[in-house]
N, C-alpha and C positions, 0 to 999 in steps of 0.2 A: 886532229890537225888544227893549229891556231887559225882564227879567222883571217889574220893578215896573210898567211900563206895560202889559205883556201882560195882567196880571190885575187891575190896579187895586188892588193890595194893597201893603203896605209891602215894601221891598226885602228886609229881613231875613227876612220870611216867604217871599217868592217864591224866593229863592235858597237858603233852608234853612240859613243860617249858624248859627242857633240850633238846639240840640238839644232834649232833654227839659227841661222845667222842673225846678228842683231837687228838688221832691217826687217827680216822676215818675222822675228819675234814681235817687234813693235807693230807690224802690219796685222799679225794675227790677233794681238791684244786689242787693237783699236779698230779692227774691221776695215783696214785700208787695203789698197791693192798690194799684193805681194809682188816681188820682182818677176819680170817676164820669164817665160820658158826659155832656156838656153838651147837654141836650135843650131846655131853655127852655120857657116856657109861652106866650110871645107871639112875634110876628114870623113869619118864613117857616116853612113846615112842614118838619120834620126828616125826611130820607129814612129809610126803614125798612130798615136794613142788617143782614145776618147774615154773619159775626160782628159784634157791636157793636164799633166802634173805641174806642180809649182816649179820644179827644177828637173831638167832632163838633159843628160849628156850621154851620147853614144860613144862607146870605147872601141868598137870594131873587134871585140874579143869575146865571141859567143861561147856559151856552154852547151855541150851536146848531151841531150838526154839519151841514155842507153838502157838496155835491159838490166844493167847492174846498178842504176841510180836508185838512191834511197831518198825518202822525204824525212827529214830529221826535225824533231821538235825539241827545243831546249826546256820547255815547261808545259804544264797542262794547258796554259793559256792558248797555245797554238794548235792543240790537238784537233779541235773541231775544223779549223780551216785546213789543216793537213789532210784530214779524211776527205773533206770536200774536194781539195785539189787532186788527191789520188783518184777519186771517182771520175773526175773530168778527164784526167790524162790516161787512165787505164783503158777506157772504152775506145779511144782512138789510136793509142800507141800499141796496145796489147801488152805493155810491160807490166811487171808485177808491182813495181814502185812501193815497196813496203814502207809503212810509217813507223818510225822508231823513235824512242826517247833516248837521247844521247847528248851528253854535255859537251862533247868535243868533236864528234864525227862530222863528215862533210857530205855533200850532195846538194839537195835543195833544202836549205836550213831556214826554219821559221823560229825566230828568237824574240820573245817578249820578256827576257830576264834582265836586260840592261836598259835603264831609263833612256829614252830617245829624245824626250822633250818636244814631241810632235803632237801632243794632245790625244784625245780619245780615239780619233779616226786616222791620224797621220801615220806614216810609215816611211822607211827608207829601204830601197831595193838596190842591191849591187849584184851584177852578173859579170863573171869573168870566166876564163877558160877552165878553171878548176872547180867552179861551183857557183851557187846562188845563195845569197844571204838576204833574207827579208826580215827586217827588224822593226818593232813597234812597241809602244807602251802598253797596248792592250790587245786582247783577242780580236776586237773589232778592227783595230788598225791592221793586224795581220791579214784579216779577211779582205779588207779593201786593197791591200797590196797584192793579194793573190789575183784579183781581177786585172790588175796591170800586168802581172806576170803572164797570164793567159794570152794577152795581146802581143807578147814578145815571141810567141811560138807561131808556126805557120797556121793559117786559117783552118786547115783541115783537122787541127787538134780538137775543134768543136764538133766533129762528126760523131755520131752514135755508133759507128762501125769502125773496125780496125783499118787503119790506113798505112801506107808505106812511108818510112822516114826519108831523109834524116830529120831529126827533131832538134833543131838548133834554137836556143834561146838567145835573142839578141843581147850583146854586151852593153850594159848601161849602168849609170849611176843616177838614181831617182830619189829625190826628196819631195814629199807630197803631204798635203793636208787640205781639208775642205775650206772653202770660203764661208759657206753657210751651214748651220747645224741641221736644217730641214731641207731635204731634197726628196720630193714626193712624187708618187704616181697615184692617180685615182681611177678606179674602175667602177662603172655603174652596172650593177647586176640586177637592178630593179626594173628598168625598162625592158631588158632582155636578161634572162637568167643564164649564168655561166657556171659550169660544174666546178667542183673542187679541183679536179685535174687542170682545167683551163685556167683557173685563178693561180694555181701554183706555178704553172708555166709562165704566166704573165709576170709574177713576182721574180722568178728565176732570171728571166731575160732582163728585167729592169735592174736587178741587183748587180748584174755584170757591169753596169755603168754607174755604180756606187749610189744608187737610189737607196735611201734608208727609211723612208716612210711609205706605207701603203694604205691609202684612204679607200675604204670599201663602202660604197653607197648602197646601203642595204634596204632602203624603203623609199617608195614614191607613190604617186597616184596609181601606177600600173601594176605594182607588185610589192609584196612584203617577203623578204628573203631570209629571215632568221627565226627559228622556232623559239617561242617564249613559253615556257612550261606553265606559267600561271595565266597565260592568255592564248590558249591553243588555237582559237579561230583565226588568229593572225596568219599562221602558216596554212591552215586548212582552207580558208576562204581567200584571204589576201594574197596568198602565195600561188594561187592557181593561174593567175592571169599574167599577160605580158602585152607589149605593144603589138598591134595588128592582129590580136587574137591568137598569137603564138603561145606555145606551151610555157607555163610558168615553172616554178620550182622553189625550193627553199633549202637552207642548210640546217641540219640538226646541230645540237650542241657539240656532238662528236665531230661533225664536219667542220664547224667553225674552229674548234680547237685544233684540228689537223692543219688548217690554214695558218693559224697563229704559230704553231710549232714549226711549221715549214719556214715561215718568214723569220722566226727567231734564229733558225739555223743559218740564215743569211744576213743576220743583224739588221733585219727590217722590222720596224714597229707597225703593227696593225692599228689603224684608227677607224673604228666602226661609226658609220653615220646613220642615224634615224632622223629623217628630215621632218621638221615641225616648224611652226604650226600648220604651214601649207604643205603641199605635195603629200597629202595624207589620205587620199581617197581609198587606198587599199585597206587602211586601218578603219576608216569610216564605214566601209562596206562590211568589215568583219564584226564590228561592235556598234550597234545602234546607239548605245549610251554615250558615245563620243560625239554625237551630233546634237546640236542645240534643240532640234525638234524631236529627238528621240527615234528617228527613223534611219535605218541603215541605207547607205547609198548603194547604187548599182555599181558593179565592177566597171572599171574604165580601162580601155585599151587604146585610146587615142594618144595624141602628143601635145595637147594644149596644156598651159600652165596657169597657175594663179587662181583657180576656181574653187579649191578645197581649203578647209580650215578645221582644225580641232575646235571644239567649243571651249574657248579659253576661260569662260566664266564659271564652268562647272568643276566642282571638286573631283568628280569622277575622272576628269582628264588628268589631273595631277597624280591621282592614285595609279592610274594606268601608266603614266610615264615613270613613276617611281618603280613600278614592277619591271618595266622594260629596261630602264637604265640600270637597275640593280642587277638583273641577270647578266646584261652585257658587261657591266663592270667586273663581275666575278669571273667572267670568261676571258677578259681582256687584260693582259699584264701591262700594257702601255699606259701612259699618263692621261690620254685624252678620250673623251666621248664627244662625237660631233653631233650636234642637234640641228644642223642645216640652217634654218632661219631665213632662207632666201625666198624671194618672189611670193611673200605672204600677202598677196593682193586682196584677199578676202578677210583679212584681219585688220581691224582699225589700229592706227598707230599707237594710241594710248594703251590699248589692250595688248598689242604686241610687246611693248616695253615691259609691261607687268608680267606677261607670260615668260619672256626670256629671263627676267630676274628670278622668277620662281623655279624655272627649270635649272638655272645655274646653281641654286641652292640644293636642289635634288642631286645634281652631279657632284657637288662638293661633299654632300653627305655620304656618297658612295666612294669617296676617296680619289676622285678624278678631277681634271680640269676641263673646262668647256672649250670646244672648238666649234666654229660655225662659219658660214659665209659672211661677207663683210657687212651685211645688214644688221648683224648683232651689235655692231659698233654704235647703233642708234639707241641701244638699250642699257647703257652704262655697264658693260662687262667688267669684271675684275681683271687686275693686271696679269693674272696667271692664264688668262684666256688667249686663244689664238683666233684671229679673224682672217678669212681668206678673200683676197681681192680678186674679183672675177669680171666685173662689169666694165667693159672698155669705154673709152671716151666717146666713141662713135655711138650716136643714138641718145645717150643720156650722160650727164655729168655726175649722176648720183653715186656711182661706184667710186670715183676719185674722191668725192667729198667724204664718203664713209671711211675710206682708207686713211685719209688725213685725220679724221676724227679718232680712229683707232690708235694711230701713232701718237696723237696728243695725249691719249689716256694711258699710254704705256703698254697697250695691248700688242702682243707680237703679231706681225703681219706675214702671211704667206702670199706670195705673188703668183697669180695664175690667170692673168688677164686673157680673156677669151680670144681676142684677135691676135694673140701671140702663142698662148700655151694650151688652148683647148685642142686636143687631138682629134676631136670629131668634126672639126671644121674641114670642109673640102679643100684639097690642095689647089684645084682649079675648077672652072665651070664644068669641065668634063669628068670630074671625079664622080664615080657611080655612088659611093657611100657618103654618109655624113650630111652636115648642114652647112648653111652659109649665112646665117643671120649676123654673124660677126665678121663676115667677109671671107675671102679665100686666104688660106695660110699655107704658102709653100714653105719648103724647108728653110730657105734663107730667112724669111720673115720670122719663123719660129725660133731662129737662132740669134738674130741681130737685135737684141734688146738687153738692157741692164736693169734688174729689179730695183736697184737703188737710185735709178735716174728716170724711172718710168712716170712717176707722179711728183709734181712739185710739192715739196713739204714732207716727202717720205724719203729718207736717206738710208744709208748703210746700217746705222744703228737701230733703225726701226724694223728692218727686214729680218724675219726669222729664216726665210728661205723661199723656195719655189716649188710649184707643183704642176704636173701635166695631167689634167683631168681628161678622161675618155668616157663620154656619154654614149649610151648604146641604143638610142631610138631606132637607128637604121642598121645596127650591127647584130649579127646572129651567130657567127661562126668564129672559130679560132683564126681562120684566114682573114676575116674582116678586122679583127683586133690587130693582127700583124700589119695589115695594109695601112691602117690609120695611125698606129703608134710608131712604126718604123718607116722612114728614118728620123722622125721628129723627136721622139722621146729622148734619145741620147743627147741631143742638143740642149734640151731643158736641163738634163742632168749635168751637163758641162757648165751651164750658166750657174748652177748651184754649187758646183765643186771647184772649178778652176778660177784662178785670179782674173779679175776683170782686165787688168793691164796685160796687153799682149794678145788678147783674143781678137781674131779677125776672121771674116767669112772666107777670104782667099786661102788661108791656112786650114781652116776647119773643113772646108769642102773636100780637101785632099785626104785629111785624116778620116773623115766620114766615109769616103769612098772605099777606104781600106777595110771598113767593117762589112761591106757587102758580101765578100766571100765567106766571112764568118757566119753571117745570117743564113746564107745559102747552105752551109754545112750543118746548121741547126734547123733547117727546114722552115725558116721564117720567110713568109711570103710578103716581102716588103715592097713598098712603092719605089720604083726606080725613077726618081725625080730627074728631069733633064738638067737641073741646076748642079748636079753632082757628077763628076767624071768616073762613073763606075767602071771597074775593070771588065774587059770583055770576057 
């Protein structure tokens, strides 16, 4: 069946010959606000999607999924996303939903054969009574569109058990592409260790909101979480401990590679962090030679910061880092190795600058680029580096100064200001988990900010993207992770994906509320913020 007949829409729309409208193309090229989402005040109800797409029009013409529906791919580029979609839909519908390669057939069609002009992650989604067409330039774009398609089905589609239908997919025309290239989530597995299964679950939930970077904080004072074959004591000694004397743990190379492969299947890039030169007590306890006095430190299970430092004047330190970074680089297909660099209070500034310069050379020698917290901007990082802004204006101006310095040097900036984006901040004074050093961060506060307007002197062209870090000093269980990340993480993801123009809390809170039943179906134990009108 021809696409125009399949959907009952014009052929130019169905086969995606046209790309962005001229205004959208200029906005995408220059990083400006794209046109606002087309909601309309009359006609069919507009589905409540997170993140909000660039353009959304409801048609009132749904497609009904049945036992005879097929998932059709036009080329190999859509095969991975098709298999993923089939797994999601089969478990709740009970339908066979065969994935077939077909140049003309109908059903749910994933097509990456015709240039759509929407970039690496953009897509166009058309749903009509005769079928679904999801078109994109790349396999990644197809996968992002699949996440939108999921939200057009009833919330019970997310259940792990078969549910009763009907299974209607809301009729829409969607054109979509991201605002920023980097939309990240960070998980601290050093303060408390989380298993491979827990990490995979966290990635899976985040990917549903078009998160494409996963920053894994693998080492800190309290624990070392990745086996290094040339430095086995790191896992054996440094990996044993956690905050509060809780049980530690570490990932083998096989474990880490499993996480990487799982993330790749969702078009998520893993960024491993080995924090240096501070936050290193687990390493200093493992190898005496990393200390300036040659004496191994005692394991640490508290939560203080700034007291530890590698001995930056010893060549042993750089041989150690070369071995660690080399192994991680070989295991990590992504472009970045994160070396932390934050809160190095026990390292003199001049020594810190020399240290970062040497470590950057080591990273480059292993074919990667350096990422670190914004403090690295004080050490003349190269333009291929990424600096992450975290330190809010409250308490100190240093973070904003460093962010501006990074922007002036042409270093890419990821915005993760603690009083907006840190998911471990308490929602209110009554929140049982988390911290409050950066204040209380309710859902509205986590959503109402713009990364290109947060700091004077840092604009749209300077911002690589956003990240939502989750530190685990007080978090021990999957339920703890759920409670602190949801519902805030989807808001950070929307800030990174959706156009700035047209975003509003009044609209978002309603769209966010619609996610509640989906999380319930997925057994996500989210915080029911009173700021959001959750369905009863």
